[in-house]
C-alpha positions as CSV (number, residue, x, y, z in Angstrom):
1,X,-9.4,14.4,-24.5
2,X,-10.4,16.9,-27.2
3,X,-14.2,17.2,-27.7
4,X,-14.1,16.7,-31.5
5,X,-11.7,13.8,-31.1
6,X,-14.2,12.2,-28.7
7,X,-17.0,12.9,-31.2
8,X,-15.1,11.1,-33.9
9,X,-14.4,8.2,-31.6
10,X,-18.0,7.7,-30.6
11,X,-19.1,7.9,-34.3
12,X,-16.6,5.2,-35.0
13,X,-17.2,2.7,-32.2
14,X,-21.0,3.2,-32.0
15,X,-21.8,0.2,-34.3
16,X,-19.5,-2.1,-32.3
17,X,-21.2,-1.3,-29.0
18,X,-24.9,-1.2,-29.8
19,X,-26.9,-4.2,-28.5
20,X,-23.9,-5.8,-26.7
21,X,-24.6,-7.3,-23.3
22,X,-22.5,-6.3,-20.3
23,X,-21.2,-9.5,-18.8
24,X,-18.4,-8.3,-16.4
25,X,-17.1,-5.1,-14.8
26,X,-13.4,-4.8,-13.9
27,X,-11.6,-2.1,-11.9
28,X,-8.0,-2.4,-13.1
29,X,-6.7,0.6,-11.1
30,X,-7.9,3.5,-9.0
31,X,-8.4,5.4,-12.3
32,X,-9.5,2.8,-14.8
33,X,-12.8,0.9,-15.2
34,X,-13.4,-1.8,-17.9
35,X,-16.7,-3.2,-19.1
36,X,-16.7,-6.6,-20.8
37,X,-19.3,-6.5,-23.6
38,X,-20.4,-9.7,-25.3
39,X,-22.1,-10.4,-28.7
40,X,-20.6,-13.2,-30.6
41,X,-17.3,-12.6,-28.8
42,X,-16.1,-10.2,-26.1
43,X,-14.7,-6.7,-26.4
44,X,-13.7,-4.4,-23.6
45,X,-14.9,-0.8,-23.1
46,X,-12.2,1.1,-21.2
47,X,-12.8,4.2,-19.2
48,X,-9.7,5.9,-17.8
49,X,-9.9,9.1,-15.7
50,X,-6.3,9.7,-14.9
51,X,-4.9,12.9,-16.5
52,X,-5.4,12.8,-19.4
53,X,-8.7,10.9,-19.6
54,X,-9.3,8.3,-22.3
55,X,-12.2,6.2,-23.6
56,X,-11.6,3.3,-26.1
57,X,-12.5,-0.2,-27.1
58,X,-10.0,-3.1,-26.6
59,X,-9.9,-6.7,-27.8
60,X,-7.6,-7.7,-25.0
61,X,-8.6,-8.8,-21.5
62,X,-7.6,-6.7,-18.6
63,X,-6.2,-7.6,-15.1
64,X,-8.7,-7.0,-12.3
65,X,-8.3,-5.5,-8.8
66,X,-10.8,-5.9,-6.0
67,X,-13.7,-3.6,-7.0
68,X,-14.4,-0.4,-5.2
69,X,-17.9,0.6,-4.2
70,X,-18.9,2.0,-7.6
71,X,-17.6,-1.0,-9.5
72,X,-19.5,-3.2,-7.1
73,X,-22.6,-1.1,-7.8
74,X,-22.2,-1.5,-11.5
75,X,-21.8,-5.3,-11.2
76,X,-25.0,-5.4,-9.3
77,X,-27.1,-3.1,-11.6
78,X,-25.5,-3.6,-15.1
79,X,-24.7,-7.4,-15.1
80,X,-26.6,-8.6,-18.2
81,X,-27.7,-5.2,-19.3
82,X,-27.6,-4.3,-23.0
83,X,-26.4,-1.1,-24.6
84,X,-29.4,0.3,-26.5
85,X,-28.3,3.8,-27.4
86,X,-25.1,5.9,-27.3
87,X,-25.5,9.7,-27.3
88,X,-22.9,12.5,-27.3
89,X,-23.9,16.1,-27.6
90,X,-21.7,17.8,-30.2
91,X,-20.8,20.6,-27.7
92,X,-19.9,18.5,-24.7
93,X,-17.2,16.0,-23.8
94,X,-19.9,13.8,-22.2
95,X,-21.1,10.4,-23.5
96,X,-24.5,8.8,-22.4
97,X,-24.7,5.0,-22.6
98,X,-28.4,4.1,-22.3
99,X,-28.8,0.5,-21.1
100,X,-31.7,-1.9,-20.5
101,X,-31.7,-4.7,-17.9
102,X,-34.1,-7.0,-16.2
103,X,-35.2,-5.5,-12.9
104,X,-35.8,-7.4,-9.6
105,X,-39.6,-7.5,-10.4
106,X,-38.9,-9.1,-13.8
107,X,-39.7,-5.9,-15.7
108,X,-37.3,-3.8,-17.9
109,X,-35.0,-1.5,-16.0
110,X,-33.6,1.5,-17.9
111,X,-30.2,2.9,-16.7
112,X,-27.8,5.4,-18.1
113,X,-24.0,5.3,-17.7
114,X,-22.6,8.9,-18.1
115,X,-19.0,9.4,-19.0
116,X,-17.6,12.9,-18.5
117,X,-14.2,13.1,-20.3
118,X,-13.4,16.7,-19.4
119,X,-9.7,17.3,-18.3
120,X,-9.1,17.1,-14.6
121,X,-12.9,16.5,-14.1
122,X,-13.3,13.1,-15.7
123,X,-15.9,11.0,-14.0
124,X,-18.5,8.2,-14.5
125,X,-22.1,8.3,-13.2
126,X,-24.8,5.7,-13.0
127,X,-28.3,7.2,-13.4
128,X,-31.8,5.7,-13.1
129,X,-34.6,6.4,-15.6
130,X,-35.4,9.7,-13.9
131,X,-31.7,10.9,-14.2
132,X,-31.1,10.5,-10.5
133,X,-27.5,9.7,-9.5
134,X,-27.2,6.1,-8.1
135,X,-23.5,6.2,-7.8
136,X,-20.3,7.9,-9.0
137,X,-16.8,6.6,-9.8
138,X,-15.0,9.6,-8.2
139,X,-16.8,11.0,-5.2
140,X,-14.1,13.8,-5.1
141,X,-15.0,15.1,-8.6
142,X,-18.7,14.6,-7.9
143,X,-18.4,16.8,-4.8
144,X,-16.7,19.5,-6.9
145,X,-19.8,19.6,-9.0
146,X,-22.0,19.6,-5.8
147,X,-23.5,16.2,-6.7
148,X,-24.7,13.7,-4.1
149,X,-26.4,10.3,-4.5
150,X,-30.1,10.8,-5.5
151,X,-29.4,14.3,-6.9
152,X,-30.7,14.9,-10.5
153,X,-27.7,14.8,-12.9
154,X,-27.1,17.8,-15.2
155,X,-24.3,18.1,-17.8
156,X,-21.4,20.5,-17.3
157,X,-22.1,24.1,-18.2
158,X,-20.0,25.8,-21.0
159,X,-19.3,29.3,-22.1
160,X,-19.9,30.5,-25.6
161,X,-23.0,31.8,-27.4
162,X,-22.7,29.5,-30.5
163,X,-23.1,25.7,-30.4
164,X,-21.3,23.2,-32.7
165,X,-24.8,21.7,-33.3
166,X,-25.9,25.0,-34.9
167,X,-22.8,25.5,-36.9
168,X,-23.1,22.0,-38.3
169,X,-26.8,22.5,-39.2
170,X,-26.8,26.0,-40.6
171,X,-25.4,27.4,-43.8
172,X,-21.9,28.5,-42.9
173,X,-22.2,31.6,-45.2
174,X,-24.7,33.0,-42.8
175,X,-22.5,32.6,-39.7
176,X,-20.0,35.2,-38.5
177,X,-17.2,33.8,-36.3
178,X,-14.2,35.5,-34.7
179,X,-11.0,35.3,-36.6
180,X,-8.7,35.0,-33.6
181,X,-8.2,31.6,-31.9
182,X,-8.8,32.9,-28.3
183,X,-12.0,34.7,-29.3
184,X,-13.2,31.7,-31.3
185,X,-12.8,29.4,-28.3
186,X,-14.9,31.8,-26.2
187,X,-17.6,32.2,-28.8
188,X,-18.0,28.5,-29.7
189,X,-18.9,25.9,-27.1
190,X,-16.9,22.7,-27.2
191,X,-14.0,24.0,-29.3
192,X,-10.4,23.6,-28.1
193,X,-7.7,26.1,-28.6
194,X,-5.6,23.8,-30.9
195,X,-8.6,23.3,-33.2
196,X,-9.4,27.0,-33.1
197,X,-5.9,27.8,-34.2
198,X,-6.2,25.4,-37.1
199,X,-9.5,27.0,-38.2
200,X,-8.2,30.5,-38.0
201,X,-5.0,29.6,-39.8
202,X,-6.9,28.1,-42.8
203,X,-9.3,31.1,-42.9
204,X,-6.4,33.6,-43.0
205,X,-4.5,31.7,-45.6
206,X,-7.5,31.5,-47.9
207,X,-8.7,35.0,-46.9
208,X,-12.2,33.8,-46.1
209,X,-14.3,33.6,-42.9
210,X,-13.6,30.7,-40.4
211,X,-17.2,29.3,-40.5
212,X,-16.9,27.2,-43.7
213,X,-13.8,25.5,-42.4
214,X,-15.3,24.6,-39.1
215,X,-18.5,23.4,-40.8
216,X,-16.5,21.2,-43.2
217,X,-14.5,19.8,-40.3
218,X,-17.7,18.8,-38.4
219,X,-19.3,17.2,-41.5
220,X,-16.1,15.1,-42.1
221,X,-16.2,13.9,-38.5
222,X,-19.9,13.0,-38.8
223,X,-19.3,11.1,-42.0
224,X,-16.2,9.4,-40.6
225,X,-14.0,10.8,-43.3
226,X,-11.1,10.7,-40.9
227,X,-7.3,10.6,-40.9
228,X,-6.5,10.0,-37.2
229,X,-3.1,11.5,-36.2
230,X,-1.1,12.3,-33.1
231,X,0.9,15.5,-32.6
232,X,3.5,16.5,-30.0
233,X,1.8,19.5,-28.3
234,X,4.3,20.3,-25.5
235,X,2.2,18.3,-23.0
236,X,3.1,15.0,-21.4
237,X,1.1,13.0,-24.0
238,X,0.5,13.7,-27.7
239,X,-2.6,15.5,-28.9
240,X,-5.0,13.2,-30.7
241,X,-7.3,14.4,-33.5
242,X,-9.4,12.7,-36.2
243,X,-8.1,14.9,-39.0
244,X,-4.6,16.2,-40.1
245,X,-3.8,19.6,-38.7
246,X,-1.6,21.8,-40.9
247,X,-0.6,24.0,-37.9
248,X,1.0,21.0,-36.2
249,X,2.3,19.3,-39.3
250,X,6.0,19.6,-38.2
251,X,5.1,18.0,-34.9
252,X,3.1,15.0,-36.2
253,X,4.2,11.9,-34.4
254,X,1.9,9.2,-35.8
255,X,-0.8,8.2,-38.2
256,X,-3.5,5.5,-37.5
257,X,-6.2,3.6,-39.2
258,X,-8.8,4.5,-36.7
259,X,-9.5,6.9,-33.8
260,X,-9.8,4.0,-31.4
261,X,-6.4,2.7,-32.4
262,X,-4.9,6.1,-31.9
263,X,-6.4,6.6,-28.4
264,X,-5.5,3.1,-27.4
265,X,-1.9,3.5,-28.6
266,X,-1.5,6.7,-26.6
267,X,-3.1,5.2,-23.5
268,X,-0.8,2.2,-23.6
269,X,2.2,4.6,-24.1
270,X,0.9,6.5,-21.0
271,X,0.7,3.3,-19.0
272,X,4.3,2.5,-20.0
273,X,5.5,5.9,-19.2
274,X,3.9,5.8,-15.8
275,X,5.5,2.4,-15.2
276,X,8.9,3.7,-16.2
277,X,8.6,6.8,-14.0
278,X,7.4,4.6,-11.1
279,X,10.6,2.6,-11.5
280,X,12.8,5.6,-12.2
281,X,11.7,7.7,-9.2
282,X,12.7,5.4,-6.3
283,X,15.8,4.3,-8.2
284,X,16.9,7.9,-8.7
285,X,16.2,8.6,-5.0
286,X,18.1,5.6,-3.8
287,X,21.1,6.5,-6.0
288,X,21.1,10.1,-4.9
289,X,20.9,8.9,-1.2
290,X,23.8,6.6,-1.6
291,X,25.8,9.3,-3.5
292,X,25.2,11.8,-0.7
293,X,26.3,9.3,2.0
294,X,29.5,8.4,0.1
295,X,30.3,12.1,-0.5
296,X,29.8,12.8,3.2
297,X,32.0,9.8,4.1
298,X,34.7,11.0,1.7
299,X,34.7,14.4,3.3
300,X,35.0,12.8,6.7
301,X,37.9,10.6,5.5
302,X,39.6,13.7,4.0
303,X,39.4,15.5,7.4
304,X,40.9,12.4,9.1
305,X,43.7,12.2,6.5
306,X,44.6,15.8,7.1
307,X,45.0,15.2,10.8
308,X,47.2,12.3,10.3
309,X,49.3,14.1,7.7
310,X,50.0,16.7,10.4
311,X,51.2,13.9,12.6
312,X,53.7,12.9,9.9
313,X,55.7,16.0,10.8
314,X,56.7,14.2,14.1
315,X,59.4,12.5,12.1
316,X,61.0,15.8,11.2
317,X,60.9,16.9,14.9
318,X,62.5,13.6,16.0
319,X,65.3,14.2,13.5
320,X,65.9,17.7,14.9
321,X,66.1,16.3,18.5
322,X,68.7,13.7,17.5
323,X,70.6,16.3,15.6
324,X,70.8,18.8,18.5
325,X,71.1,16.6,21.8
326,X,73.3,19.3,23.5
327,X,70.4,21.8,23.4
328,X,68.1,19.5,25.4
329,X,68.5,19.8,29.2
330,X,67.4,16.9,31.4
331,X,63.7,16.8,32.5
332,X,62.8,19.6,30.2
333,X,59.1,20.1,29.3
334,X,59.8,22.1,26.2
335,X,62.9,23.3,24.3
336,X,63.9,25.6,21.5
337,X,65.6,24.0,18.6
338,X,67.0,25.3,15.3
339,X,64.9,24.1,12.4
340,X,67.6,22.8,10.1
341,X,65.1,22.0,7.4
342,X,64.0,25.6,6.7
343,X,66.0,28.4,5.1
344,X,67.6,30.8,7.5
345,X,67.2,28.1,10.3
346,X,64.4,29.6,12.4
347,X,63.9,28.5,16.0
348,X,61.0,26.3,16.9
349,X,59.6,25.2,20.3
350,X,59.3,21.4,20.8
351,X,57.2,19.8,23.6
352,X,58.9,16.9,25.4
353,X,58.1,14.2,27.9
354,X,60.3,15.2,31.0
355,X,60.5,11.6,32.2
356,X,62.2,10.5,29.0
357,X,65.6,11.1,27.6
358,X,66.2,13.0,24.3
359,X,66.7,9.7,22.4
360,X,63.5,8.2,24.0
361,X,61.5,11.4,23.1
362,X,62.7,11.1,19.5
363,X,61.8,7.4,19.4
364,X,58.3,8.2,20.6
365,X,57.9,10.8,17.8
366,X,59.2,8.3,15.3
367,X,56.5,5.8,16.4
368,X,53.8,8.5,16.2
369,X,54.9,9.3,12.6
370,X,54.9,5.6,11.7
371,X,51.4,5.1,12.9
372,X,50.2,8.2,11.0
373,X,51.8,7.0,7.8
374,X,50.0,3.6,8.1
375,X,46.7,5.4,8.9
376,X,47.1,7.7,5.8
377,X,47.8,4.7,3.6
378,X,44.7,2.9,4.8
379,X,42.5,6.0,4.5
380,X,43.7,6.6,0.9
381,X,42.9,3.0,0.1
382,X,39.4,3.4,1.5
383,X,39.0,6.7,-0.3
384,X,40.0,5.1,-3.6
385,X,37.2,2.5,-3.2
386,X,34.8,5.3,-2.3
387,X,35.7,7.4,-5.3
388,X,35.0,4.3,-7.5
389,X,31.6,4.0,-5.9
390,X,30.9,7.7,-6.4
391,X,31.9,7.5,-10.0
392,X,29.6,4.5,-10.5
393,X,26.7,6.2,-8.9
394,X,27.2,9.4,-10.9
395,X,27.2,7.3,-14.1
396,X,24.2,5.4,-12.9
397,X,22.2,8.6,-12.3
398,X,23.0,9.7,-15.9
399,X,21.8,6.3,-17.2
400,X,18.7,6.4,-14.9
401,X,17.6,9.8,-16.4
402,X,18.4,8.6,-20.0
403,X,16.9,5.1,-19.8
404,X,13.9,4.9,-22.2
405,X,12.6,1.5,-21.3
406,X,11.5,-0.3,-18.1
407,X,13.9,-3.2,-18.8
408,X,16.9,-0.9,-18.8
409,X,15.9,0.7,-15.5
410,X,15.5,-2.8,-14.0
411,X,19.0,-3.7,-15.3
412,X,20.5,-0.6,-13.7
413,X,18.7,-1.4,-10.5
414,X,20.1,-4.9,-10.4
415,X,23.6,-3.6,-11.2
416,X,23.4,-1.1,-8.4
417,X,22.4,-3.8,-5.9
418,X,25.3,-5.9,-7.2
419,X,28.0,-3.1,-7.4
420,X,27.3,-0.6,-4.7
421,X,28.5,-1.1,-1.1
422,X,26.3,0.7,1.2
423,X,28.2,3.2,3.4
424,X,27.8,2.7,7.1
425,X,29.0,4.4,10.3
426,X,31.7,1.7,10.7
427,X,33.0,2.5,7.2
428,X,34.4,5.8,8.6
429,X,37.8,5.3,10.2
430,X,38.2,7.0,13.5
431,X,41.2,6.8,15.9
432,X,39.5,4.0,17.8
433,X,38.5,1.8,14.9
434,X,40.8,3.0,12.1
435,X,43.0,-0.1,12.3
436,X,40.2,-2.5,12.0
437,X,38.2,-0.6,9.4
438,X,41.1,0.0,7.1
439,X,43.0,-3.2,7.6
440,X,40.0,-5.3,6.6
441,X,37.7,-3.2,4.4
442,X,34.2,-4.6,3.8
443,X,34.1,-6.9,0.8
444,X,32.2,-5.4,-2.2
445,X,29.4,-7.2,-4.0
446,X,30.6,-8.7,-7.2
447,X,30.2,-6.6,-10.4
448,X,30.2,-8.0,-13.9
449,X,29.7,-7.0,-17.5
450,X,26.0,-6.7,-18.5
451,X,24.8,-6.6,-22.1
452,X,21.3,-6.5,-23.5
453,X,20.3,-9.0,-26.1
454,X,18.4,-8.2,-29.3
455,X,15.2,-9.2,-27.4
456,X,16.1,-7.1,-24.3
457,X,17.3,-10.0,-22.1
458,X,20.3,-9.5,-19.8
459,X,23.6,-11.2,-20.7
460,X,26.0,-11.4,-17.8
461,X,29.7,-11.9,-18.3
462,X,32.3,-12.6,-15.6
463,X,35.5,-10.5,-15.6
464,X,37.7,-13.0,-13.7
465,X,37.5,-16.4,-12.0
466,X,35.8,-15.1,-8.9
467,X,33.2,-13.2,-10.9
468,X,32.7,-16.3,-13.1
469,X,31.8,-18.2,-9.9
470,X,29.4,-15.4,-8.8
471,X,27.7,-15.2,-12.2
472,X,27.2,-19.0,-12.4
473,X,26.5,-20.1,-8.8
474,X,25.0,-17.0,-7.2
475,X,23.1,-15.1,-9.8
476,X,22.0,-17.5,-12.6
477,X,18.7,-19.4,-12.3
478,X,18.3,-23.0,-13.2
479,X,16.6,-22.3,-16.6
480,X,19.1,-19.6,-17.6
481,X,21.4,-20.3,-20.5
482,X,25.1,-20.8,-19.7
483,X,28.0,-20.4,-22.2
484,X,31.7,-21.0,-22.2
485,X,34.3,-21.2,-25.0
486,X,35.4,-24.8,-25.7
487,X,39.1,-25.8,-25.0
488,X,40.2,-22.3,-24.0
489,X,40.1,-20.2,-20.9
490,X,37.3,-17.6,-20.9
491,X,34.4,-15.9,-19.2
492,X,31.3,-17.6,-17.9
493,X,28.4,-16.0,-19.8
494,X,24.7,-16.3,-18.7
495,X,21.7,-15.4,-20.8
496,X,18.8,-14.6,-18.5
497,X,15.6,-16.6,-19.2
498,X,13.1,-15.6,-16.5
499,X,10.1,-17.0,-18.5
500,X,11.7,-20.4,-19.0
501,X,11.4,-20.2,-22.8
502,X,13.3,-22.1,-25.5
503,X,15.8,-19.5,-26.8
504,X,18.0,-21.7,-29.1
505,X,16.6,-20.1,-32.2
506,X,16.8,-16.5,-30.9
507,X,19.3,-13.8,-31.9
508,X,20.0,-13.2,-28.2
509,X,21.2,-16.9,-27.9
510,X,23.8,-16.4,-30.7
511,X,24.8,-13.0,-29.3
512,X,25.5,-14.7,-25.9
513,X,27.6,-17.4,-27.6
514,X,29.6,-14.7,-29.6
515,X,30.2,-12.8,-26.4
516,X,31.6,-16.0,-24.7
517,X,33.9,-16.5,-27.7
518,X,35.0,-12.8,-27.6
519,X,35.9,-12.8,-23.9
520,X,38.2,-15.8,-24.2
521,X,41.7,-16.7,-25.3
522,X,40.3,-17.6,-28.7
523,X,39.1,-14.0,-29.4
524,X,41.2,-13.7,-32.6
525,X,40.1,-16.9,-34.2
526,X,37.7,-16.6,-37.2
527,X,35.3,-19.2,-35.7
528,X,35.1,-20.7,-32.2
529,X,33.2,-23.6,-30.7
530,X,31.2,-22.5,-27.6
531,X,29.7,-25.0,-25.2
532,X,26.2,-24.1,-24.0
533,X,23.7,-25.7,-21.6
534,X,21.1,-24.7,-19.0
535,X,22.4,-23.5,-15.7
536,X,20.9,-26.5,-13.9
537,X,23.4,-28.8,-15.7
538,X,26.4,-26.8,-14.4
539,X,27.9,-28.0,-11.1
540,X,30.7,-26.5,-8.9
541,X,32.8,-29.3,-7.4
542,X,33.5,-29.1,-3.7
543,X,36.6,-27.1,-2.8
544,X,37.3,-26.5,-6.5
545,X,39.2,-23.4,-7.6
546,X,37.3,-20.2,-8.5
547,X,35.8,-20.5,-12.0
548,X,36.1,-24.3,-12.2
549,X,32.8,-26.1,-13.0
550,X,31.6,-29.4,-14.5
551,X,28.9,-29.9,-17.1
552,X,26.6,-32.9,-16.8
553,X,25.0,-32.1,-20.2
554,X,25.9,-29.7,-22.9
555,X,25.9,-28.9,-26.7
556,X,28.1,-26.8,-28.9
557,X,27.6,-24.0,-31.4
558,X,30.2,-22.5,-33.8
559,X,30.2,-18.7,-33.8
560,X,32.4,-15.7,-34.7
561,X,33.9,-14.0,-31.6
562,X,32.4,-10.5,-31.5
563,X,30.3,-8.1,-29.3
564,X,26.7,-7.3,-30.1
565,X,26.0,-3.9,-31.8
566,X,24.3,-2.5,-28.7
567,X,26.4,-1.0,-25.9
568,X,26.8,-2.9,-22.7
569,X,24.5,-1.9,-19.9
570,X,27.4,-1.6,-17.5
């Protein structure tokens, strides 16, 4: 978190926090701590120390996890404490929250909560009145700074001979600052490289020294004359600053009404990104693992097929035996025959069973070729199925990498579980199990069309009678919405409703009805009646044909048959 951005934030939220009482402490994750502060209503002060660190105020409540040792310490020492003062040195990314609470003896106990927001070193310390460390949020980062419990706390040290405090207080015309960004960062404590580049750019453009521009920037931040903005900086998350930066104007990604809003927005985006990556990573790994297994199985099947293709030549050998019976002596182990199928008729050596006649040897070779032909057909059938699976997985991997939202990844995950048959050792035909494996291939899980509604809900569409049965009886939940065109044959359509909401007025409801009309024999009609109901009112009669259901309760809606504007998820 940039030092001057943090300064602007503290200037902004200071009035909201002063004299508020701490009523609860939450640890929402291993990196995030939340203080609930009350004064005519609750607000939440959020400390996040995952890279990048963040500090902001939220009006929304936060889910809580079992507290770690430091959170438990804060609950014990800060419960009921009031924030009396908030200090932030202009040169440091460190904020001091001075609190007062009632001690065990009934007197006033003064405590300080120190938040260090430096990148990769963010931490939270609880200090007593003598600045002794009572506890720390991250013991790892504290150990890097050689801090132990009961040690005296000291702020991080910084390079640079000039302080921002001095630059803000003195007449800028008396200050001489470097004109190159790298040198300016080394000379001024608490100045980031991005801000230094902005200062040097303005100075060179106006052919003046950098000091007046830096001084003006500090005064604007202190007076809260802000225009909070975010910029794409090449990092994972945008760069947040309280003023507009001309050097990053072409990479500006957002404008906000307040610094707190900007930081909160970026933090929520960060949480969403982490959730998406947490879903994407195992999904990608699973798809790659399945793809590798299918490719390995395909290679094995290709080797098996080649061996059986060689056996198909037995038919040609049998034809040569029957065409030249006079060349085959009785009880011969091998014999030379003229290859009538090749130009110039070369001679070939053929192995024989000495206990069989020439006709019987030919018949034996015919049987061998017949078995090989059946085996090749079965292997090719199996390979065709595997190639479909490989294609689906390759497409899924492309979609996994391109999916921008969590719901799309979850939809891909569900589709993979529906549509991919896991390869097993028995899936590979060998001479001993080829007949069984190829004659009765494993049944694939049902796949179906999947669309996303305007609200992001899944819409499932059966492709045939068996898939209609699967969508309705196996996948749909009781409170999901079910659609089918009236008086015509068509697909069963299910609109997912995991939250059990009333969706009759939603755009997704109409989209599902239009899809049901589109995937029916009434597709070309201008308007079509579509029956709809909840899944719990759809029954499958015993021993009924695939796709046949009865409705105990339903309503109708008149819609135009068409697909939604969004592409289907499958």
